[in-house]
All heavy atoms as TSV, in Angstrom:
chain	resi	resn	atom	element	x	y	z
A	1	MET	N	N	12.396	13.695	-10.873
A	1	MET	CA	C	11.544	12.548	-11.224
A	1	MET	C	C	10.081	12.838	-11.192
A	1	MET	O	O	9.599	13.377	-10.177
A	1	MET	CB	C	11.944	11.315	-10.281
A	1	MET	CG	C	11.111	10.173	-10.449
A	1	MET	SD	S	11.680	8.836	-9.312
A	1	MET	CE	C	10.612	7.530	-9.826
A	2	TYR	N	N	9.363	12.416	-12.234
A	2	TYR	CA	C	7.968	12.774	-12.384
A	2	TYR	C	C	7.173	11.610	-11.712
A	2	TYR	O	O	7.407	10.454	-11.846
A	2	TYR	CB	C	7.581	12.884	-13.778
A	2	TYR	CG	C	6.115	12.956	-14.089
A	2	TYR	CD1	C	5.420	14.129	-13.858
A	2	TYR	CD2	C	5.322	11.841	-14.507
A	2	TYR	CE1	C	4.018	14.261	-14.067
A	2	TYR	CE2	C	4.034	11.881	-14.669
A	2	TYR	CZ	C	3.339	13.149	-14.431
A	2	TYR	OH	O	1.997	13.236	-14.595
A	3	SER	N	N	6.127	12.021	-10.997
A	3	SER	CA	C	5.267	10.982	-10.255
A	3	SER	C	C	3.823	11.428	-10.425
A	3	SER	O	O	3.511	12.600	-10.067
A	3	SER	CB	C	5.682	10.862	-8.872
A	3	SER	OG	O	4.832	9.890	-8.257
A	4	ASN	N	N	2.947	10.615	-10.921
A	4	ASN	CA	C	1.561	10.845	-11.076
A	4	ASN	C	C	0.847	9.951	-9.990
A	4	ASN	O	O	0.490	8.835	-10.330
A	4	ASN	CB	C	0.979	10.618	-12.441
A	4	ASN	CG	C	-0.359	11.028	-12.640
A	4	ASN	OD1	O	-1.105	11.169	-11.635
A	4	ASN	ND2	N	-0.726	11.385	-13.924
A	5	LYS	N	N	0.601	10.482	-8.884
A	5	LYS	CA	C	0.110	9.705	-7.753
A	5	LYS	C	C	-1.276	9.187	-8.085
A	5	LYS	O	O	-1.696	8.104	-7.716
A	5	LYS	CB	C	0.065	10.552	-6.480
A	5	LYS	CG	C	1.422	10.845	-5.962
A	5	LYS	CD	C	2.133	9.620	-5.473
A	5	LYS	CE	C	3.613	10.044	-4.939
A	5	LYS	NZ	N	4.343	8.858	-4.683
A	6	LEU	N	N	-2.131	10.061	-8.724
A	6	LEU	CA	C	-3.489	9.695	-9.111
A	6	LEU	C	C	-3.456	8.478	-10.004
A	6	LEU	O	O	-4.198	7.437	-9.917
A	6	LEU	CB	C	-4.291	10.773	-9.625
A	6	LEU	CG	C	-5.810	10.571	-9.828
A	6	LEU	CD1	C	-6.427	10.082	-8.449
A	6	LEU	CD2	C	-6.411	11.859	-10.263
A	7	ALA	N	N	-2.601	8.513	-11.080
A	7	ALA	CA	C	-2.555	7.311	-12.005
A	7	ALA	C	C	-2.037	6.168	-11.391
A	7	ALA	O	O	-2.563	5.049	-11.637
A	7	ALA	CB	C	-1.626	7.764	-13.185
A	8	GLU	N	N	-1.022	6.298	-10.433
A	8	GLU	CA	C	-0.510	5.167	-9.710
A	8	GLU	C	C	-1.564	4.533	-8.788
A	8	GLU	O	O	-1.681	3.345	-8.783
A	8	GLU	CB	C	0.641	5.690	-8.850
A	8	GLU	CG	C	1.422	4.577	-8.146
A	8	GLU	CD	C	2.588	5.048	-7.287
A	8	GLU	OE1	O	3.035	6.135	-7.599
A	8	GLU	OE2	O	3.135	4.308	-6.501
A	9	ALA	N	N	-2.431	5.323	-8.230
A	9	ALA	CA	C	-3.526	4.850	-7.373
A	9	ALA	C	C	-4.419	3.977	-8.200
A	9	ALA	O	O	-5.039	2.949	-7.760
A	9	ALA	CB	C	-4.180	5.926	-6.599
A	10	PHE	N	N	-4.855	4.674	-9.377
A	10	PHE	CA	C	-5.795	3.900	-10.286
A	10	PHE	C	C	-5.204	2.521	-10.675
A	10	PHE	O	O	-5.851	1.522	-10.897
A	10	PHE	CB	C	-6.186	4.764	-11.420
A	10	PHE	CG	C	-7.386	5.747	-11.121
A	10	PHE	CD1	C	-7.174	7.069	-11.461
A	10	PHE	CD2	C	-8.480	5.391	-10.503
A	10	PHE	CE1	C	-8.192	8.005	-11.242
A	10	PHE	CE2	C	-9.453	6.355	-10.267
A	10	PHE	CZ	C	-9.322	7.578	-10.562
A	11	ALA	N	N	-3.922	2.590	-10.969
A	11	ALA	CA	C	-3.283	1.380	-11.412
A	11	ALA	C	C	-3.269	0.257	-10.356
A	11	ALA	O	O	-3.355	-0.857	-10.672
A	11	ALA	CB	C	-1.857	1.659	-11.922
A	12	LYS	N	N	-3.238	0.679	-9.127
A	12	LYS	CA	C	-3.204	-0.275	-7.993
A	12	LYS	C	C	-4.567	-0.651	-7.491
A	12	LYS	O	O	-4.777	-1.614	-6.779
A	12	LYS	CB	C	-2.297	0.210	-6.932
A	12	LYS	CG	C	-0.877	0.351	-7.177
A	12	LYS	CD	C	-0.071	0.922	-6.100
A	12	LYS	CE	C	1.410	1.043	-6.464
A	12	LYS	NZ	N	2.165	1.631	-5.376
A	13	ALA	N	N	-5.518	0.107	-7.747
A	13	ALA	CA	C	-6.953	-0.031	-7.279
A	13	ALA	C	C	-7.581	-1.324	-7.853
A	13	ALA	O	O	-7.329	-1.661	-9.045
A	13	ALA	CB	C	-7.759	1.136	-7.615
A	14	SER	N	N	-8.403	-1.942	-6.988
A	14	SER	CA	C	-9.172	-3.082	-7.515
A	14	SER	C	C	-10.284	-2.629	-8.452
A	14	SER	O	O	-10.759	-1.459	-8.418
A	14	SER	CB	C	-9.768	-3.879	-6.336
A	14	SER	OG	O	-10.760	-3.079	-5.738
A	15	GLU	N	N	-10.855	-3.481	-9.188
A	15	GLU	CA	C	-12.018	-3.216	-10.035
A	15	GLU	C	C	-13.163	-2.734	-9.158
A	15	GLU	O	O	-13.915	-1.830	-9.528
A	15	GLU	CB	C	-12.383	-4.308	-10.917
A	15	GLU	CG	C	-11.413	-4.657	-12.081
A	15	GLU	CD	C	-11.197	-3.423	-12.969
A	15	GLU	OE1	O	-12.228	-2.997	-13.542
A	15	GLU	OE2	O	-10.077	-3.022	-13.201
A	16	THR	N	N	-13.374	-3.352	-8.010
A	16	THR	CA	C	-14.340	-2.956	-7.137
A	16	THR	C	C	-14.221	-1.563	-6.592
A	16	THR	O	O	-15.302	-0.832	-6.645
A	16	THR	CB	C	-14.408	-3.903	-5.927
A	16	THR	OG1	O	-14.615	-5.249	-6.331
A	16	THR	CG2	C	-15.563	-3.569	-4.926
A	17	ASP	N	N	-12.994	-1.233	-6.358
A	17	ASP	CA	C	-12.788	0.222	-5.785
A	17	ASP	C	C	-13.091	1.246	-6.957
A	17	ASP	O	O	-13.733	2.275	-6.764
A	17	ASP	CB	C	-11.343	0.431	-5.399
A	17	ASP	CG	C	-11.061	-0.312	-4.167
A	17	ASP	OD1	O	-11.996	-0.638	-3.374
A	17	ASP	OD2	O	-9.856	-0.572	-3.900
A	18	LYS	N	N	-12.716	0.819	-8.239
A	18	LYS	CA	C	-13.021	1.787	-9.337
A	18	LYS	C	C	-14.525	1.820	-9.619
A	18	LYS	O	O	-14.966	2.917	-9.941
A	18	LYS	CB	C	-12.200	1.238	-10.547
A	18	LYS	CG	C	-10.757	1.506	-10.477
A	18	LYS	CD	C	-9.970	1.163	-11.719
A	18	LYS	CE	C	-9.538	-0.252	-11.667
A	18	LYS	NZ	N	-8.631	-0.685	-12.740
A	19	VAL	N	N	-15.211	0.771	-9.554
A	19	VAL	CA	C	-16.636	0.760	-9.773
A	19	VAL	C	C	-17.302	1.621	-8.648
A	19	VAL	O	O	-18.245	2.433	-8.978
A	19	VAL	CB	C	-17.237	-0.703	-9.796
A	19	VAL	CG1	C	-18.789	-0.677	-9.785
A	19	VAL	CG2	C	-16.832	-1.388	-11.006
A	20	GLU	N	N	-16.923	1.503	-7.425
A	20	GLU	CA	C	-17.505	2.231	-6.351
A	20	GLU	C	C	-17.252	3.802	-6.637
A	20	GLU	O	O	-18.162	4.597	-6.369
A	20	GLU	CB	C	-16.964	1.778	-4.993
A	20	GLU	CG	C	-17.454	0.513	-4.504
A	20	GLU	CD	C	-16.822	0.126	-3.091
A	20	GLU	OE1	O	-16.233	0.993	-2.511
A	20	GLU	OE2	O	-16.908	-1.007	-2.784
A	21	LEU	N	N	-16.062	4.122	-6.979
A	21	LEU	CA	C	-15.826	5.521	-7.314
A	21	LEU	C	C	-16.630	5.983	-8.535
A	21	LEU	O	O	-17.106	7.020	-8.504
A	21	LEU	CB	C	-14.314	5.683	-7.652
A	21	LEU	CG	C	-13.847	7.121	-7.921
A	21	LEU	CD1	C	-14.269	8.197	-6.826
A	21	LEU	CD2	C	-12.380	7.180	-8.270
A	22	ALA	N	N	-16.687	5.203	-9.511
A	22	ALA	CA	C	-17.568	5.503	-10.744
A	22	ALA	C	C	-19.028	5.758	-10.255
A	22	ALA	O	O	-19.611	6.644	-10.733
A	22	ALA	CB	C	-17.518	4.427	-11.693
A	23	HIS	N	N	-19.479	4.903	-9.382
A	23	HIS	CA	C	-20.914	5.101	-8.912
A	23	HIS	C	C	-21.030	6.432	-8.152
A	23	HIS	O	O	-21.982	7.223	-8.352
A	23	HIS	CB	C	-21.397	3.937	-8.091
A	23	HIS	CG	C	-21.875	2.747	-8.792
A	23	HIS	ND1	N	-23.156	2.801	-9.432
A	23	HIS	CD2	C	-21.351	1.614	-9.149
A	23	HIS	CE1	C	-23.349	1.647	-9.914
A	23	HIS	NE2	N	-22.258	0.883	-9.864
A	24	PHE	N	N	-20.081	6.722	-7.313
A	24	PHE	CA	C	-20.047	7.942	-6.580
A	24	PHE	C	C	-20.085	9.123	-7.543
A	24	PHE	O	O	-20.898	10.081	-7.326
A	24	PHE	CB	C	-18.858	8.048	-5.571
A	24	PHE	CG	C	-18.751	9.324	-4.877
A	24	PHE	CD1	C	-19.395	9.471	-3.720
A	24	PHE	CD2	C	-17.933	10.328	-5.326
A	24	PHE	CE1	C	-19.307	10.693	-3.008
A	24	PHE	CE2	C	-17.778	11.530	-4.672
A	24	PHE	CZ	C	-18.556	11.717	-3.499
A	25	LEU	N	N	-19.198	9.202	-8.479
A	25	LEU	CA	C	-19.048	10.312	-9.449
A	25	LEU	C	C	-20.408	10.417	-10.208
A	25	LEU	O	O	-20.900	11.514	-10.413
A	25	LEU	CB	C	-17.918	10.055	-10.391
A	25	LEU	CG	C	-16.517	10.251	-9.677
A	25	LEU	CD1	C	-15.419	9.917	-10.725
A	25	LEU	CD2	C	-16.397	11.630	-9.151
A	26	ALA	N	N	-20.927	9.265	-10.658
A	26	ALA	CA	C	-22.115	9.288	-11.474
A	26	ALA	C	C	-23.399	9.869	-10.615
A	26	ALA	O	O	-24.042	10.710	-11.078
A	26	ALA	CB	C	-22.575	7.897	-11.889
A	27	ASN	N	N	-23.404	9.480	-9.372
A	27	ASN	CA	C	-24.503	9.974	-8.504
A	27	ASN	C	C	-24.371	11.342	-8.177
A	27	ASN	O	O	-25.410	12.009	-7.978
A	27	ASN	CB	C	-24.535	9.209	-7.240
A	27	ASN	CG	C	-25.002	7.703	-7.441
A	27	ASN	OD1	O	-25.821	7.466	-8.372
A	27	ASN	ND2	N	-24.587	6.813	-6.539
A	28	HIS	N	N	-23.149	11.948	-8.224
A	28	HIS	CA	C	-23.027	13.376	-7.773
A	28	HIS	C	C	-22.781	14.303	-8.879
A	28	HIS	O	O	-22.920	15.485	-8.766
A	28	HIS	CB	C	-21.850	13.423	-6.747
A	28	HIS	CG	C	-22.188	12.880	-5.488
A	28	HIS	ND1	N	-22.091	11.521	-5.206
A	28	HIS	CD2	C	-22.694	13.378	-4.372
A	28	HIS	CE1	C	-22.566	11.296	-3.984
A	28	HIS	NE2	N	-22.904	12.396	-3.481
A	29	LEU	N	N	-22.407	13.766	-10.137
A	29	LEU	CA	C	-22.050	14.609	-11.210
A	29	LEU	C	C	-23.004	14.558	-12.364
A	29	LEU	O	O	-23.099	15.576	-13.157
A	29	LEU	CB	C	-20.609	14.408	-11.808
A	29	LEU	CG	C	-19.465	14.616	-10.736
A	29	LEU	CD1	C	-18.154	14.249	-11.326
A	29	LEU	CD2	C	-19.456	16.131	-10.297
A	30	ASP	N	N	-23.618	13.364	-12.540
A	30	ASP	CA	C	-24.526	13.171	-13.774
A	30	ASP	C	C	-26.018	13.389	-13.415
A	30	ASP	O	O	-26.358	13.393	-12.235
A	30	ASP	CB	C	-24.315	11.653	-14.311
A	30	ASP	CG	C	-22.973	11.495	-14.819
A	30	ASP	OD1	O	-22.238	12.423	-15.233
A	30	ASP	OD2	O	-22.595	10.270	-14.805
A	31	SER	N	N	-26.787	13.570	-14.495
A	31	SER	CA	C	-28.188	13.574	-14.269
A	31	SER	C	C	-28.665	12.175	-13.658
A	31	SER	O	O	-27.980	11.324	-13.838
A	31	SER	CB	C	-28.918	13.913	-15.605
A	31	SER	OG	O	-28.898	12.790	-16.374
A	32	ALA	N	N	-29.925	12.221	-13.140
A	32	ALA	CA	C	-30.414	11.006	-12.592
A	32	ALA	C	C	-30.493	9.874	-13.624
A	32	ALA	O	O	-30.249	8.686	-13.338
A	32	ALA	CB	C	-31.823	11.223	-11.979
A	33	ASP	N	N	-30.883	10.104	-14.896
A	33	ASP	CA	C	-30.912	9.098	-15.910
A	33	ASP	C	C	-29.541	8.544	-16.165
A	33	ASP	O	O	-29.325	7.354	-16.286
A	33	ASP	CB	C	-31.549	9.626	-17.144
A	33	ASP	CG	C	-33.026	9.932	-17.061
A	33	ASP	OD1	O	-33.640	9.342	-16.120
A	33	ASP	OD2	O	-33.480	10.769	-17.795
A	34	GLN	N	N	-28.569	9.410	-16.356
A	34	GLN	CA	C	-27.164	8.993	-16.619
A	34	GLN	C	C	-26.637	8.125	-15.402
A	34	GLN	O	O	-25.864	7.279	-15.662
A	34	GLN	CB	C	-26.335	10.095	-16.903
A	34	GLN	CG	C	-26.609	10.746	-18.347
A	34	GLN	CD	C	-25.776	12.005	-18.521
A	34	GLN	OE1	O	-25.486	12.719	-17.674
A	34	GLN	NE2	N	-25.372	12.129	-19.821
A	35	ALA	N	N	-26.817	8.631	-14.271
A	35	ALA	CA	C	-26.225	8.052	-13.091
A	35	ALA	C	C	-26.615	6.605	-12.870
A	35	ALA	O	O	-25.926	5.814	-12.429
A	35	ALA	CB	C	-26.589	8.804	-11.805
A	36	GLN	N	N	-27.874	6.284	-13.303
A	36	GLN	CA	C	-28.361	4.913	-13.248
A	36	GLN	C	C	-27.846	3.965	-14.390
A	36	GLN	O	O	-28.200	2.865	-14.344
A	36	GLN	CB	C	-29.904	4.950	-13.121
A	36	GLN	CG	C	-30.409	5.624	-11.955
A	36	GLN	CD	C	-29.865	5.109	-10.570
A	36	GLN	OE1	O	-29.811	3.965	-10.463
A	36	GLN	NE2	N	-29.466	6.037	-9.762
A	37	SER	N	N	-27.276	4.496	-15.323
A	37	SER	CA	C	-26.846	3.755	-16.594
A	37	SER	C	C	-25.577	2.950	-16.278
A	37	SER	O	O	-24.509	3.484	-15.834
A	37	SER	CB	C	-26.580	4.753	-17.706
A	37	SER	OG	O	-25.928	4.171	-18.793
A	38	SER	N	N	-25.706	1.715	-16.515
A	38	SER	CA	C	-24.551	0.798	-16.355
A	38	SER	C	C	-23.454	1.154	-17.396
A	38	SER	O	O	-22.207	1.002	-17.068
A	38	SER	CB	C	-24.902	-0.660	-16.350
A	38	SER	OG	O	-25.490	-1.078	-17.560
A	39	ALA	N	N	-23.834	1.599	-18.533
A	39	ALA	CA	C	-22.934	1.965	-19.618
A	39	ALA	C	C	-22.088	3.124	-19.105
A	39	ALA	O	O	-20.954	3.286	-19.352
A	39	ALA	CB	C	-23.639	2.304	-20.933
A	40	ARG	N	N	-22.797	4.050	-18.435
A	40	ARG	CA	C	-22.028	5.290	-17.891
A	40	ARG	C	C	-20.994	4.895	-16.895
A	40	ARG	O	O	-19.914	5.328	-16.916
A	40	ARG	CB	C	-23.113	6.218	-17.262
A	40	ARG	CG	C	-22.522	7.441	-16.850
A	40	ARG	CD	C	-22.116	8.310	-18.089
A	40	ARG	NE	N	-21.959	9.683	-17.634
A	40	ARG	CZ	C	-21.644	10.642	-18.530
A	40	ARG	NH1	N	-21.585	10.343	-19.671
A	40	ARG	NH2	N	-21.452	11.819	-18.106
A	41	ILE	N	N	-21.302	3.892	-15.971
A	41	ILE	CA	C	-20.387	3.426	-15.007
A	41	ILE	C	C	-19.206	2.816	-15.745
A	41	ILE	O	O	-18.016	2.964	-15.344
A	41	ILE	CB	C	-21.102	2.407	-14.031
A	41	ILE	CG1	C	-22.167	3.052	-13.352
A	41	ILE	CG2	C	-20.058	1.906	-13.030
A	41	ILE	CD1	C	-21.831	4.382	-12.522
A	42	ARG	N	N	-19.481	1.925	-16.691
A	42	ARG	CA	C	-18.347	1.334	-17.519
A	42	ARG	C	C	-17.504	2.360	-18.280
A	42	ARG	O	O	-16.287	2.208	-18.273
A	42	ARG	CB	C	-18.926	0.322	-18.542
A	42	ARG	CG	C	-19.475	-0.950	-17.872
A	42	ARG	CD	C	-19.757	-1.999	-18.938
A	42	ARG	NE	N	-20.748	-1.614	-19.904
A	42	ARG	CZ	C	-22.026	-1.745	-19.887
A	42	ARG	NH1	N	-22.519	-2.235	-18.784
A	42	ARG	NH2	N	-22.810	-1.283	-20.856
A	43	ASP	N	N	-18.101	3.438	-18.661
A	43	ASP	CA	C	-17.344	4.505	-19.294
A	43	ASP	C	C	-16.439	5.140	-18.269
A	43	ASP	O	O	-15.213	5.432	-18.577
A	43	ASP	CB	C	-18.268	5.644	-19.835
A	43	ASP	CG	C	-18.974	5.184	-21.119
A	43	ASP	OD1	O	-18.625	4.193	-21.716
A	43	ASP	OD2	O	-20.041	5.982	-21.492
A	44	TYR	N	N	-16.869	5.407	-17.043
A	44	TYR	CA	C	-15.989	5.984	-15.958
A	44	TYR	C	C	-14.819	4.999	-15.687
A	44	TYR	O	O	-13.696	5.432	-15.616
A	44	TYR	CB	C	-16.765	6.230	-14.744
A	44	TYR	CG	C	-17.529	7.581	-14.710
A	44	TYR	CD1	C	-18.838	7.615	-14.479
A	44	TYR	CD2	C	-16.826	8.724	-14.879
A	44	TYR	CE1	C	-19.545	8.807	-14.474
A	44	TYR	CE2	C	-17.570	9.893	-14.878
A	44	TYR	CZ	C	-18.886	9.988	-14.660
A	44	TYR	OH	O	-19.566	11.179	-14.600
A	45	VAL	N	N	-15.190	3.774	-15.547
A	45	VAL	CA	C	-14.084	2.685	-15.152
A	45	VAL	C	C	-13.026	2.643	-16.266
A	45	VAL	O	O	-11.865	2.705	-16.000
A	45	VAL	CB	C	-14.720	1.388	-14.808
A	45	VAL	CG1	C	-13.592	0.293	-14.556
A	45	VAL	CG2	C	-15.573	1.478	-13.539
A	46	ALA	N	N	-13.524	2.652	-17.558
A	46	ALA	CA	C	-12.655	2.655	-18.711
A	46	ALA	C	C	-11.673	3.868	-18.668
A	46	ALA	O	O	-10.539	3.774	-18.940
A	46	ALA	CB	C	-13.411	2.556	-19.963
A	47	ALA	N	N	-12.284	5.011	-18.377
A	47	ALA	CA	C	-11.527	6.263	-18.249
A	47	ALA	C	C	-10.450	6.089	-17.154
A	47	ALA	O	O	-9.298	6.592	-17.371
A	47	ALA	CB	C	-12.431	7.440	-17.995
A	48	PHE	N	N	-10.840	5.537	-15.959
A	48	PHE	CA	C	-9.764	5.408	-14.926
A	48	PHE	C	C	-8.693	4.544	-15.412
A	48	PHE	O	O	-7.561	4.810	-15.149
A	48	PHE	CB	C	-10.494	4.649	-13.730
A	48	PHE	CG	C	-11.586	5.433	-13.049
A	48	PHE	CD1	C	-12.570	4.752	-12.328
A	48	PHE	CD2	C	-11.667	6.880	-13.148
A	48	PHE	CE1	C	-13.635	5.481	-11.712
A	48	PHE	CE2	C	-12.766	7.530	-12.580
A	48	PHE	CZ	C	-13.694	6.871	-11.794
A	49	ASP	N	N	-9.011	3.411	-16.122
A	49	ASP	CA	C	-7.996	2.510	-16.629
A	49	ASP	C	C	-7.041	3.223	-17.706
A	49	ASP	O	O	-5.880	2.968	-17.629
A	49	ASP	CB	C	-8.635	1.269	-17.253
A	49	ASP	CG	C	-9.266	0.326	-16.246
A	49	ASP	OD1	O	-8.918	0.465	-15.011
A	49	ASP	OD2	O	-10.104	-0.449	-16.605
A	50	ARG	N	N	-7.603	4.067	-18.497
A	50	ARG	CA	C	-6.848	4.752	-19.503
A	50	ARG	C	C	-5.956	5.733	-18.854
A	50	ARG	O	O	-4.780	5.879	-19.190
A	50	ARG	CB	C	-7.738	5.447	-20.569
A	50	ARG	CG	C	-8.307	4.485	-21.534
A	50	ARG	CD	C	-8.981	5.327	-22.713
A	50	ARG	NE	N	-10.062	6.083	-22.317
A	50	ARG	CZ	C	-11.293	5.863	-22.121
A	50	ARG	NH1	N	-11.693	4.566	-22.273
A	50	ARG	NH2	N	-12.147	6.809	-21.694
A	51	PHE	N	N	-6.452	6.388	-17.835
A	51	PHE	CA	C	-5.598	7.366	-17.029
A	51	PHE	C	C	-4.526	6.684	-16.272
A	51	PHE	O	O	-3.416	7.243	-16.148
A	51	PHE	CB	C	-6.475	8.125	-16.102
A	51	PHE	CG	C	-5.798	9.278	-15.461
A	51	PHE	CD1	C	-5.595	10.460	-16.085
A	51	PHE	CD2	C	-5.423	9.195	-14.121
A	51	PHE	CE1	C	-4.971	11.530	-15.479
A	51	PHE	CE2	C	-4.726	10.255	-13.434
A	51	PHE	CZ	C	-4.413	11.395	-14.129
A	52	ALA	N	N	-4.821	5.421	-15.856
A	52	ALA	CA	C	-3.795	4.772	-15.039
A	52	ALA	C	C	-2.695	4.095	-15.912
A	52	ALA	O	O	-1.672	3.652	-15.376
A	52	ALA	CB	C	-4.486	3.631	-14.206
A	53	ALA	N	N	-2.895	3.988	-17.219
A	53	ALA	CA	C	-1.926	3.364	-18.075
A	53	ALA	C	C	-0.611	4.102	-17.983
A	53	ALA	O	O	-0.607	5.371	-18.200
A	53	ALA	CB	C	-2.471	3.233	-19.466
A	54	PRO	N	N	0.517	3.493	-17.730
A	54	PRO	CA	C	1.755	4.179	-17.662
A	54	PRO	C	C	2.071	4.877	-19.009
A	54	PRO	O	O	1.885	4.275	-20.044
A	54	PRO	CB	C	2.744	3.076	-17.367
A	54	PRO	CG	C	1.997	1.997	-16.745
A	54	PRO	CD	C	0.641	2.117	-17.414
A	55	ARG	N	N	2.638	6.091	-18.877
A	55	ARG	CA	C	3.052	6.787	-20.108
A	55	ARG	C	C	4.471	6.384	-20.385
A	55	ARG	O	O	5.190	5.750	-19.571
A	55	ARG	CB	C	2.977	8.299	-19.844
A	55	ARG	CG	C	1.532	8.752	-19.702
A	55	ARG	CD	C	1.467	10.169	-19.120
A	55	ARG	NE	N	0.128	10.637	-19.065
A	55	ARG	CZ	C	-0.722	10.305	-18.063
A	55	ARG	NH1	N	-0.360	9.524	-17.147
A	55	ARG	NH2	N	-1.926	10.897	-18.028
A	56	GLU	N	N	4.938	6.689	-21.522
A	56	GLU	CA	C	6.332	6.298	-21.978
A	56	GLU	C	C	7.392	6.669	-20.968
A	56	GLU	O	O	7.514	7.887	-20.529
A	56	GLU	CB	C	6.647	6.875	-23.363
A	56	GLU	CG	C	7.932	6.489	-23.919
A	56	GLU	CD	C	8.209	7.064	-25.334
A	56	GLU	OE1	O	7.212	7.285	-26.007
A	56	GLU	OE2	O	9.421	7.288	-25.628
A	57	GLY	N	N	8.157	5.709	-20.494
A	57	GLY	CA	C	9.232	5.994	-19.624
A	57	GLY	C	C	8.763	6.062	-18.165
A	57	GLY	O	O	9.561	6.187	-17.308
A	58	GLU	N	N	7.475	5.822	-17.917
A	58	GLU	CA	C	6.980	5.895	-16.602
A	58	GLU	C	C	6.746	4.476	-16.022
A	58	GLU	O	O	6.254	3.589	-16.728
A	58	GLU	CB	C	5.590	6.580	-16.622
A	58	GLU	CG	C	5.052	7.090	-15.321
A	58	GLU	CD	C	3.737	7.847	-15.512
A	58	GLU	OE1	O	2.894	7.441	-16.224
A	58	GLU	OE2	O	3.619	8.965	-14.942
A	59	HIS	N	N	7.232	4.270	-14.783
A	59	HIS	CA	C	6.931	2.960	-14.092
A	59	HIS	C	C	6.342	3.103	-12.794
A	59	HIS	O	O	6.656	4.036	-11.999
A	59	HIS	CB	C	8.406	2.310	-13.980
A	59	HIS	CG	C	9.111	2.139	-15.247
A	59	HIS	ND1	N	8.804	1.183	-16.085
A	59	HIS	CD2	C	10.116	2.801	-15.758
A	59	HIS	CE1	C	9.704	1.155	-17.101
A	59	HIS	NE2	N	10.489	2.188	-16.992
A	60	PHE	N	N	5.424	2.205	-12.490
A	60	PHE	CA	C	4.795	2.319	-11.141
A	60	PHE	C	C	5.246	1.167	-10.310
A	60	PHE	O	O	5.702	0.243	-10.738
A	60	PHE	CB	C	3.245	2.079	-11.341
A	60	PHE	CG	C	2.571	3.189	-12.066
A	60	PHE	CD1	C	1.455	2.939	-12.907
A	60	PHE	CD2	C	2.857	4.516	-11.922
A	60	PHE	CE1	C	0.781	3.898	-13.561
A	60	PHE	CE2	C	2.255	5.509	-12.627
A	60	PHE	CZ	C	1.157	5.209	-13.412
């Protein structure tokens, strides 16, 4: 049985948790200009949501 624990965690995480993680990543991985961009944060959260979407035949 296949299990993607990271995708499962993102699927169960609150929006606040995902935004906090997005800020953390932006602050540590992006340039200062990008890290302060709210659009950049939204991009990260959207990526988390896409990653958390169940794949065909997968159930969380």
